[in-house]
RODRENLO-558661 format. One record per residue: x, y, z of N, C-alpha, C, O in turn. Coordinates in steps of 0.05 Angstrom, whole numbers, plus 32768, in hexadecimal, padded with zeros to 4 digits. Example, Ala and Ser with C-alpha at 12.3 -4.5 7.8 and 13.67 -1.06 7.14 Angstrom:
<sites>
81087F8E809C80F67FA6809C81087FBE809C811D7FBE80A9;81017FD3808E81117FEB808F81028001809D810C801780A1;
</sites>
This chain:
<sites>
7D9D7F7484757DA07F71849B7D887F95849D7D867FA6848C;7D7E7F9484B17D737FA784BE7D7F7FBC84C27D957FB384CB;7D827FDB84C27D947FE784D07D917FE784EC7D7C7FE284F8;7DAD7FEE84FA7DA07FEB851E7DA3800A852B7D9E800E8542;7DAA801C85197DA6803A85277DA3804C85107DAC804684FA;7D97806085157D90807684FD7D9E808F850A7D9C80988520;7DB1809884EF7DC380AF84ED7DBC80CA84DD7DC380CB84C6;7DAD80E184E97DAA80F884D67DCA810184CD7DDE810084DC;7DCA810884B87DE5811684AF7DDA812F84A17DC8812F8490;7DE9814884AC7DE8815D849E7E04816384967E17816184A6;7E08816C84787E19816884747E17817D84557E018184844E;7E2E818484467E318185842A7E34816C84187E3E8157841F;7E2C817084037E2E815F83EA7E4A815A83DF7E54817083DD;7E5A814783D77E6A814883CC7E68813D83AF7E61812683B0;7E6A814483977E5F813A837E7E72811883757E6A8104836A;7E88811F837F7E9B8109837B7E9980ED83897EA180D78382;7E8980F683A27E8080DA83B27E9780D583C77E9480C583D9;7EAB80E183C47EC180DA83D97EC080E983F77ECB80DF840A;7EB580FC83FA7EAF810584117E95811384197E83810C840A;7E8C8124842B7E758132842C7E60811B84337E6681078441;7E4A811D842A7E30811284317E2E80F484227E2580E0842D;7E3880F584087E3A80E083FF7E5280C784117E5080AF840E;7E5F80CE841B7E7280C2842D7E6B80B884427E7380A2844C;7E5980CB844C7E4C80C584677E3A80B584627E3D80A0846E;7E2880B684557E11809F84467E1C8083844A7E168072845A;7E348082842F7E44806984347E4E805E84487E5380468446;7E55806984607E64806884747E56805C848E7E5F804B849E;7E3A806A848C7E26806084A27E14804484957E09803384A2;7E168045847B7E08802584727E19801684727E128000847B;7E318018846A7E49800084757E467FF884937E497FE08499;7E41800884A47E447FFE84BC7E2A7FF684CA7E267FEF84E2;7E1C7FFA84B77DFE7FE884C47DEF7FFF84C57DD97FF584C2;7DEB801684C67DDB802B84CD7DC6803584B77DC9802A84A1;7DB2804884BA7DA3804E84B17DA9806B84A57DA8807C84B7;7DAF8075848E7DBA8096848C7D9680AA84867D8380A28478;7D9880BF84927D8980D084877D9A80E984847DB180EA848D;7D9080FA847A7DA18112846A7D94812F846D7D7D81308464;7D9F814584767D998163846D7DAF816E84647DC481718471;7DAC817784447DC6817F84387DC3819B84377DAF81A88431;7DDE81A384417DE681C384457DF281CE842E7DF481E6842C;7DF881C384217E0D81CC84087E0D81B883F47E0E81A083F7;7E0C81C683D97E1281B083BF7E3381B683B77E3A81CD83B6;7E4181A883B47E6081B383AC7E6681A2838F7E658189838C;7E6C81B2837F7E7E81A0836A7E9A819C83687EAB81AB835F;7E9D818483747EBB817F837A7EC4816483707EB481538367;7EE0815D83707EE6814183697F008143837B7F058156838B;7F13812983767F268124838A7F3F813483857F5381308393;7F3E814583747F56815D83747F4B817A83827F5A818C8389;7F31817983837F27819483907F0C819E838F7EFB818E8387;7F0381B583957EE681BD83927EE481D1837F7EF581E28383;7ED681D5836E7ECF81E083577EB681F683617EB3820A8353;7EA581F283767E978205837C7E8981F9838F7E8581E0838F;7E7E820C83A47E61820783BB7E4C821483B47E4E822C83AD;7E39820983B67E12821683BD7E0E821183D17E0B81F983D5;7E0C822083E47DFB821F83FB7DDB821A83F67DD0822183E1;7DD0820D840B7DB8820584097DA3821A841F7DAA821B8436;7D91822584187D88823C84217D7F822F84447D6F821C8446;7D8D823D845D7D81823584707D6C822D84797D6E82198487;7D53823984767D37823084777D3A8217846E7D368203847C;7D41821684547D4181EB844A7D4F81DA84597D4881C38460;7D6A81E884607D7681D284757D6B81CC848E7D7081B78499;7D5D81DD84977D4A81DE84B17D3381CA84AC7D2F81B884BC;7D2581CE84957D1281B7848E7D1881A0848C7D0B818D8492;7D3181A1847F7D39817D847E7D3F817684997D35816184A2;7D4C818384A97D56817B84C77D36816C84D37D2F815484D6;7D29818484D77D11818184E37CF3816E84DA7CE1816584E7;7CF8816E84C07CE0815B84B87CE5814284B77CD1813284BA;7D00813684B27D10811C84B17D0C811584CF7CFC810284D4;7D16812084E07D13811784FD7D00811685077D01810C851D;7CE7811D84FF7CC9812185097CBD810785087CAC80FE8517;7CCB80F784EF7CBF80DF84E87CD280C984ED7CCA80B384F4;7CF180CF84E87D0180BA84F07D1380C685027D1F80DA84FA;7D1780BB851F7D2080D385327D4180C4852E7D4380AC852E;7D5880D2852B7D6E80CA85307D7880BD85417D6880C18554;7D8780B185497D9980A685607DAD80B585647DB780BB857A;7DB680BC854B7DD280D6854D7DCE80E5853D7DBA80E3852F;7DE280FD85397DE0810F85247E00810D851F7E0F81088531;7E0A811185037E21811784FA7E1F813384EB7E0B813684DD;7E2F814584EC7E2A816984E47E4D816284D67E61815A84E2;7E47816884BA7E65817684A87E65818B84A37E69819A84B6;7E62819784897E6A81B384767E4F81C484837E3A81B88483;7E5081D9848C7E4081EF84957E4E820784877E64820A8491;7E48821884747E59822784667E4C8246846C7E548259845F;7E3B8247847E7E36826384817E2B8267849E7E23825184A6;7E28827984B07E1F828384C27DFE827E84C57DF6827984DC;7DEF827F84B37DD1827A84AE7DCD825D84B57DBC825684C5;7DE0824984A57DDB822E84A17DE3822A84B97DD2821D84C5;7DFB823184CB7E06822684E47DEA823184FA7DE48223850D;7DDF824584F77DCB825285107DAE823C85047D9E82358515;7DAA823584E87D96822984E87D96821384F47D83820E8503;7DAB820284F07DB281E484FC7DAD81EA85147D9881E2851C;7DBD81F885267DBD81FF85427DA381FD85517D9F81EF8564;7D8E820F85437D75820A85497D6481F685437D5181EF8551;7D6A81EC852D7D5881D085247D5D81B885407D4D81A9854B;7D7981BA85457D8281AE85537D7C81A3856F7D7E818D8579;7D7381C3857A7D6081C785957D4581B685947D4181A485A5;7D3681BA85827D2481B785777D19819285767D048189857E;7D34818485697D2C8168856A7D3D815A85867D3A8142858C;7D4C816985937D5A815E85A87D6B814185AA7D66812D85B8;7D7A8145859C7D8B812D85957DAA812985A67DBD8136859D;7DAE811D85B57DC7812185CF7DDC811A85BD7DEE812B85BB;7DDE810785AF7DF380FE859E7DFF810885857DFA80FE856F;7E0E811C85887E0F812E856B7E2C813285687E39813E8578;7E378124854E7E578125854D7E57813B85367E48813A8523;7E6F8154853C7E71816A85247E8E816785177EA281698526;7E90816485017EAB815F84F47EAB818384E37E9F818A84CF;7EBA818F84F27EB481AD84E87EC881B584CD7EDE81BF84CD;7EBC81AE84BD7EC781AD84A07ED281C6849A7EC481D484A9;7EDF81D584917EEA81EE848B7EF481F484767EEA82058467;7F1081E1846E7F1D81E184537F1781C584467F1981B08453;7F1181C7842C7F1781AC84207F3881A6841A7F4B81B5841C;7F37818B84127F58817D840D7F65818F83FB7F7C819683FF;7F57819883E27F6581A883CF7F6F81C083DF7F8581CA83D9;7F6181CA83F27F6E81EF83F97F5681FB83FB7F56820D840C;7F3D81F683ED7F27820183EC7F16820B84077F0E81F98416;7F118222840F7F058227842A7EE6822A841E7EDB8235840B;7EDC821684397EC2821284327EB2822484467E9A82278442;7EBE8232845D7EA9824884707EB6825B846F7ECE8256846B;7EAD827984717EBA828E847C7EC2828F84977EC0827D84A7;7ECF82AC849C7ED282AF84B87EBE82B484CC7EC182AC84E3;7EA782C084C47E9082C584D37E7D82B084D87E6D82B284EA;7E7F829784C47E73827C84D07E85827284E47E7D826684F7;7EA1827884DE7EAD826784F07EA88270850F7EA7825F8521;7EA6828A85137EA1829985327E85829085337E7E8293854A;7E72828785267E52827D85257E558266852F7E4882618543;7E65825385237E72823585277E7A8233854B7E6D8224855A;7E8D824185547E94824285677E82824685857E8282388599;7E6F8263857D7E62826D858E7E42825B85947E34825685A8;7E41825785857E248246857A7E1F822685797E0C821B8584;7E2E821D856E7E2E820185687E4081EC85747E3981D58578;7E5781F6857A7E6581E285877E6481DE85A17E6E81CB85AE;7E5881F185A87E4C81F285CE7E3581D385D17E3381C385E4;7E2881D285BA7E1381C585BA7E1881AC85AF7E04819F85B1;7E29819F85A67E348189859C7E43817385B27E54817C85C1;7E3E815B85B27E4B814685C17E67814285B77E77813B85C8;7E6F8144859F7E90813B85957E998148857C7E8E81458566;7EAD815785837EB5816E85727ECF815585647EDA81458573;7ED38155854D7EEB814685397EFB815A85227EFD8154850A;7F03816C852C7F15817B85237F34816C85177F4481608525;7F35817384F97F57816884F97F6A817F84FE7F5E81928506;7F7F818384FC7F8F8197850A7F8C81AA84FC7F8E81BE850A;7F8781B184DF7F8681C984D67F6C81DC84E07F6A81F584E3;7F5C81C984E57F4081D584F17F3E81DF850A7F3281F28512;7F5081CA851B7F5581D5853B7F6581ED85397F6182018547;7F7A81EB85247F88820685297F6F822385227F6682358531;7F6B821E85117F59823385077F41823C851E7F3882538522;7F388223852D7F22822785427F2B822E855D7F1B8231856F;7F4D8230855F7F5A8235857C7F6C824B85777F758258858A;7F738251855D7F888262855A7FA6825A85607FB882688559;7FA98243856D7FC08238856F7FC68229855D7FB5821A8553;7FE4822A85537FF78216854A7FFA81FC85537FFC81F6856B;7FFA81EE85437FF781D1854C800F81BE853E800881B58528;802B81B68546804081A585388045818F85448055817F853B;8032818785688043817385768027816B8580801181738579;80318156859680178149859F800F815885B17FF7815E85B1;8022816485C7801C817385D9800A818E85CC7FFB819985DC;800C819885B6800481B085AD7FE281A085AB7FCF81AC85B6;7FE0818D85A07FC88182859A7FB5817C85B37F9C818085B4;7FC4817185C57FB7817385E27FAE818F85EB7F98819385F4;7FBF81A385E87FB581BB85F17FA081CA85E37F8F81D885EE;7FA381C685C27F8D81CD85B07F7681BE85BA7F6281CC85BD;7F7581A585C27F61819C85CE7F5081A985DE7F3881AF85D9;7F6081AE85F97F5481BA86107F4E81D6860A7F4181E1861D;7F5381E785F37F4C820185F07F36820085E47F29821485E5;7F2C81E785D47F1581E285C87EF681D785E37EDE81DC85E4;7F0981C985F37EF581C586097EEA81DA860F7ED281D98617;7EF581F1860F7EEF8205861C7EDA821B860E7ED2822F8619;7ED1821285F37EBF821885E57EA3820E85F17E8F821B85EA;7EA081F986027E8F81EA86077E8881D185FC7E7381C58601;7E9881C985EF7E9281AB85EA7EA2819485FC7EBA819785FF;7E97818086057E9F816E861B7EB8815B860D7ECC81578619;7EB3815285F47EC1814285E57ECE814985CC7EC0815685BC;7EEB814285C47EFA815185AF7F0A813785A27F1E812F85AE;7F03812E858E7F1C811B857D7F25813085717F16813F8565;7F3F813385727F50813D85607F63812C85517F73811A8558;7F5C813585397F69812385267F8B8127851F7F94813D851B;7F94811B851F7FB6812485207FC1811B84FD7FD9811D84F8;7FB0811284EA7FBF810784D07FC9811A84C47FD3811384AF;7FCD813984C97FDB814A84BB7FF8814E84C98006815F84BF;7FFF814284D9801B814184E6802E812F84D48025811C84C8;8043813584D2805B812984C98060811484DD8060811684F6;806780F984C8806C80DE84E0806A80C684D2806580C884BA;806D80B084DB8065809784D4804F808F84E28044807A84DB;8045809A84F5803080918502801A80A68505802480BC8504;800380A585077FEB80BA850E7FDE80B685287FD180A38530;7FE480CC85337FD980D285577FC080DB85507FBF80ED853F;7FA780D2855B7F8B80E185637F8C80E3857B7F9B80D48588;7F8180F585877F7B80FB85A27F5D80FF85AA7F518110859E;7F5180F185BF7F3A80F685C77F38810485E67F3A80F885FB;7F34811C85E47F32812585FF7F15812986047F07813585F3;7F09811B86207EF0810E862A7EED811586477EF681068658;7EDF8130864C7EDD813986667EF98135867A7EFB812D8691;7F0F813F86677F27814586777F33812986787F438123868A;7F2D811986657F3680FD86657F4880F4864D7F3A80ED8639;7F6080F3864A7F6D80F086317F7080D286237F7B80C08631;7F6880CC860D7F6980B285F87F7F80B685E87F7D80C885D7;7F8D80AF85E87F9F80B085D17F9F808F85B97FA1807885C0;7F9A809A859C7F938086858C7FAA808685767FA880948562;7FC08078857B7FD68074856A7FDB806185567FE1804A855D;7FDA806885397FDB805485227FEC805985107FF38070850D;7FF880448500800E804884EC7FFF805A84D97FE7805884D5;8011806C84CE8007807B84B9800A80698498801D805C848F;7FEE806F848E7FEF805F84757FF5806F845E7FE3807F8457;800F806E84508015807B84378002807A841F800280678410;7FF2808F841F7FE2809084057FDA80A983FC7FE280BB840B;7FC980B383E37FC380D083DF7FA780CD83EB7FA080DE83FB;7F9580B983E47F7980B083E97F7280B284047F6E809F8413;7F6F80CC84097F6380D784277F4D80E784217F4180F18434;7F4380EB840A7F2D80FE840B7F1580F584147F0C80E0840B;7F08810084267EEF80F784357EF480ED84507EE080E9845E;7F0A80E9845A7F1280DA846F7F0780E3848C7F0180D2849D;7F068101848F7EFA810A84A77ED9810384A37ECD80F584B3;7ED0810B84917EB18106848B7EAE80EB84937EA480EA84AA;7EB480CE84867EB680BD84917EBA80B384AE7EAF809E84B5;7ECA80C284BE7ED280B884D77EC580C384E97EC480B98500;7EB780DD84E27EA180E784F17E8780D984F47E7B80D5850A;7E7F80CF84D57E6A80BB84D57E6580A884E17E5080A284EC;7E83809884DE7E84807E84F07E828083850D7E778072851A;7E8C809785177E8C809B85367E6680A185357E5A80938545;7E5A80AE85287E3C80B185317E34809A852F7E2680948542;7E38808985207E30806D85177E358058852E7E23804A8537;7E4C805885377E50804685537E44805085637E3780418570;7E428068856A7E31807685837E15807885817E06807D8593;7E118073856D7DEC807685637DE7805685727DD780528584;7DF7804385657DF1802785697DFA8021858B7DFE80098590;7DFC8032859E7E06802485B97E1E802685C07E24801C85D5;7E31803185B27E4E802B85BC7E5A804885C67E55805E85BC;7E6B804485DB7E75805F85E67E89806F85D47E96806885C1;7E87808985E47E97809385D17EB3808885C97EB9808485B2;7EC2808285DD7EDF807785DB7EDE806385CE7EF0806385BD;7ECD804D85CF7ECB803885B67EBC8040859E7EBA802D858E;7EB2805685967EAB805B857D7EBF806785707EC680618559;7ECA8079857E7EE8808A85727EFA8076856C7F0680788557;7EFF805C857C7F0E804785747F0A8037855C7F1C8032854C;7EEE802F855D7EE8802385467EE5803285287EE6802A8511;7EE3804D85377EE0805B85177EF98060850B7EFC806084F3;7F0D8063851D7F25807085117F33804D85017F41804E84EC;7F2D8036850D7F2E802085037F24801B84E37F30801184D0;7F0C802584E47EF8801F84CD7F08803384B97F10802B84A2;7F0D804E84C47F1A806584AC7F3B8054849D7F4380508485;7F44804F84B17F60803C84AA7F62802884977F7280268485;7F4B8016849F7F478004848C7F3D800A846C7F3F7FFC8458;7F32802884707F1D802D84557F35803284467F38802A842F;7F4F804684587F648054844B7F71803B843E7F75803F8426;7F76802984467F87800E84417F7E8008842A7F8C800F8417;7F647FFA84277F577FF6840D7F4A800583F67F3B7FFE83E3;7F55801B83FD7F4A802E83E57F4A802683C87F5B801883BD;7F32803083BD7F2D802783A37F40803A838F7F4480378377;7F48804C839E7F5D806183857F51806A83727F5E806C835E;7F38807283707F29807F835F7F3580A1835B7F3E80AD836F;7F3680AD83467F3E80C683467F5980CD83467F6A80BB8345;7F5F80EB83467F7D80ED83457F8680F2835A7F9E80F5835D;
</sites>
């Protein structure tokens, strides 16, 4: 089957294949898209945690983005791990040159095992330079708390945090509620002051490594293929839930 749309993924590599650029490529491909990549960092990790992170030089990241897009223009871009201010500024400047509107940013900050993937200076650069330039931001609750400085415990808190993020300049925020306790998972999409709530039954599993990467890549793929942001989020959430439900149970 010929791929229907082209997605450029800007993210870090996960040696275990469950998250990062490997999860992104698998997701885009399984949904019928064509995946291109610009690798920002190489990590040594497995399902239990991150051993080390090696950042790619910012100039090399820029070359990957611009040289690839010159030949194959992406319909959408998914951005994941950006572990330094230099990389963030390099990506921001590259995006100006290739001029793509559909950009999904998953603000990866902490690995599942607790390993910090971005420093405080880079977080400030992200908020000031890149977040205002993207079409959709997809933080989980811990990431939203870091970006807003606001503690999130309830659905009302999630909505307030999304509105604070809105003020950073990004029009659309999908705030993921998987970290909250309860029998269901509530995600919210704040879209030009319109609120959409997605509620799904929580699946009991320890196999959630890479779900954030998978979700943002799925959204980018659906949008690249012409779906609206609301429909893209709805379909991507369903896709991730099915993926969790049918997990292969690899690793510890």
